[in-house]
C-alpha positions in Angstrom: -167.2 12.1 22.9 -170.6 13.2 21.8 -173.1 10.5 20.9 -170.7 7.7 22.0 -171.5 5.7 24.8 -168.6 4.7 27.2 -168.8 1.4 29.2 -166.4 0.9 32.3 -165.9 -1.1 35.3 -166.7 0.3 38.7 -164.5 -0.6 41.7 -167.3 -1.9 44.3 -166.0 -5.6 45.0 -168.9 -7.2 47.2 -169.7 -10.6 45.8 -166.7 -10.8 44.1 -163.9 -13.6 44.3 -160.5 -12.6 43.7 -157.2 -14.6 43.7 -153.5 -13.1 44.3 -150.8 -15.2 42.9 -147.5 -13.6 44.6 -143.7 -14.8 44.3 -142.1 -15.2 47.8 -138.7 -14.4 46.2 -137.6 -10.7 47.5 -140.2 -11.4 50.2 -140.1 -8.4 52.2 -141.1 -6.3 49.3 -143.2 -9.0 48.1 -145.6 -9.1 51.4 -145.7 -5.3 51.1 -147.2 -5.8 47.7 -149.6 -8.2 49.0 -150.6 -6.1 51.7 -151.8 -3.4 49.5 -153.5 -5.5 47.2 -155.3 -7.4 50.0 -156.0 -3.9 51.8 -157.5 -2.2 48.7 -159.8 -5.5 47.9 -161.1 -5.4 51.4 -161.7 -1.7 51.2 -163.8 -2.0 48.0 -165.9 -4.6 49.8 -164.4 -7.9 49.1 -164.9 -10.5 51.8 -161.7 -11.7 53.4 -162.8 -15.2 52.5 -163.4 -14.4 48.9 -159.5 -13.7 48.5 -157.4 -16.7 47.7 -153.8 -16.2 48.3 -151.4 -18.6 46.7 -147.4 -18.3 47.0 -145.0 -19.4 44.5 -141.3 -19.7 44.9 -140.5 -16.9 42.4 -141.8 -14.9 39.3 -141.3 -17.9 36.9 -143.8 -19.7 38.8 -146.4 -17.0 39.1 -147.8 -17.6 35.3 -148.0 -21.5 36.0 -150.3 -21.0 39.0 -152.2 -18.2 37.3 -152.8 -20.9 34.7 -153.8 -23.3 37.1 -156.2 -21.2 39.1 -157.9 -19.5 36.0 -158.6 -23.1 34.8 -159.9 -24.6 37.9 -161.9 -21.7 39.1 -163.7 -21.2 36.4 -165.8 -24.1 36.7 -168.1 -25.4 39.4 -166.4 -28.1 41.7 -167.8 -31.4 42.0 -167.1 -33.7 45.1 -165.9 -37.0 44.0 -167.6 -40.2 45.7 -164.9 -40.5 47.7 -165.2 -37.0 49.4 -168.7 -37.3 49.8 -168.4 -40.8 51.6 -165.7 -40.0 54.0 -164.3 -36.8 55.5 -161.0 -35.6 54.0 -157.8 -36.6 55.5 -155.5 -35.9 52.6 -154.0 -32.7 51.4 -157.3 -31.9 49.8 -158.4 -30.4 53.3 -155.7 -27.6 52.7 -156.7 -26.9 49.1 -158.5 -23.9 48.4 -162.6 -24.0 48.2 -163.1 -23.8 44.3 -165.7 -21.4 43.1 -165.9 -19.0 40.2 -163.1 -16.4 40.6 -163.9 -12.9 39.1 -160.4 -11.8 38.7 -156.5 -12.7 39.3 -153.5 -10.5 40.7 -150.2 -11.2 40.0 -147.6 -9.7 42.6 -143.9 -10.2 42.6 -140.4 -8.3 42.4 -137.5 -9.0 39.9 -134.4 -7.1 40.5 -131.8 -6.5 37.8 -128.5 -8.3 38.4 -125.1 -8.5 36.7 -126.4 -11.5 34.2 -129.0 -11.2 31.8 -131.0 -13.5 33.4 -133.3 -10.5 34.6 -134.2 -9.4 31.3 -135.4 -13.2 30.7 -137.3 -13.6 33.5 -139.1 -10.6 33.2 -140.0 -11.1 29.7 -141.0 -14.4 30.1 -143.1 -13.7 33.7 -145.1 -10.8 31.8 -145.7 -12.8 28.7 -146.9 -15.9 30.9 -149.5 -13.5 32.8 -150.9 -12.2 29.4 -151.1 -15.6 27.6 -153.0 -17.0 31.3 -155.5 -13.9 31.0 -156.0 -14.5 27.3 -156.4 -18.2 27.2 -159.0 -18.2 30.2 -160.8 -14.9 29.4 -160.4 -13.9 33.0 -159.1 -10.4 34.2 -155.5 -10.8 35.4 -153.7 -7.6 37.0 -150.3 -7.1 36.4 -148.5 -6.1 39.8 -144.9 -7.3 39.0 -142.1 -5.3 39.7 -139.2 -5.3 37.7 -136.8 -2.6 38.7 -132.8 -2.1 38.6 -132.5 -1.7 42.6 -133.8 -2.6 45.9 -134.5 0.7 46.5 -136.7 1.4 43.4 -138.5 -2.0 44.5 -139.3 -0.4 47.7 -140.4 2.8 46.8 -143.3 0.9 44.5 -144.5 -1.2 47.7 -145.5 1.4 49.8 -142.8 3.9 49.7 -143.0 7.7 47.9 -144.1 5.7 44.5 -147.3 4.1 46.2 -148.1 0.5 46.3 -148.3 -1.3 43.0 -149.8 -4.1 44.9 -152.7 -1.8 45.6 -152.7 -0.5 42.0 -153.3 -3.9 40.8 -155.9 -4.5 43.0 -157.9 -1.5 41.7 -157.1 -2.9 38.1 -158.5 -6.4 38.9 -161.7 -4.4 40.5 -162.3 -2.7 37.6 -161.8 -5.1 35.0 -164.0 -7.8 36.7 -166.7 -5.3 36.6 -166.0 -4.6 32.9 -165.9 -8.1 32.0 -169.5 -8.9 33.8 -170.8 -5.7 32.0 -169.7 -6.9 28.6 -170.6 -10.5 29.0 -174.2 -9.4 30.5 
């Protein structure tokens, strides 16, 4: 529009950190979504060390993990006195390194069955993802497939309909840059 300045995000990922929360349910298709999202981030300049992959049992657990990641990765980590005094020998060693995340990507697959479970799960997973983004002021890209059949899901995870993991990663890249611009 004439005289109106547009602000939009770029897709450059260098120097940015992203978290991917992916469901292990329907794992074969989920792995294709993860591969698409990871490939997209790497090809847009995000270092492999700056991508944190967290897997959860199913779509129900995606929003829970997103909320914890958003909360824990929005503030710098402070080492406890115990951590600085001796080398870590507990589960903390396996804990992902903390540091500010610029965006999150939710990936999963929910396929309609014969009961109303699909509607409940798809609705609550989607609402939970939106709540995590809103509460924490962090971009969260939506890459949860909600399909009627396995074939539809396969088409959207690298088949003829593209890879929705890749598309979610593109959205996360753009929104992370947009948030940075709007907050500058």
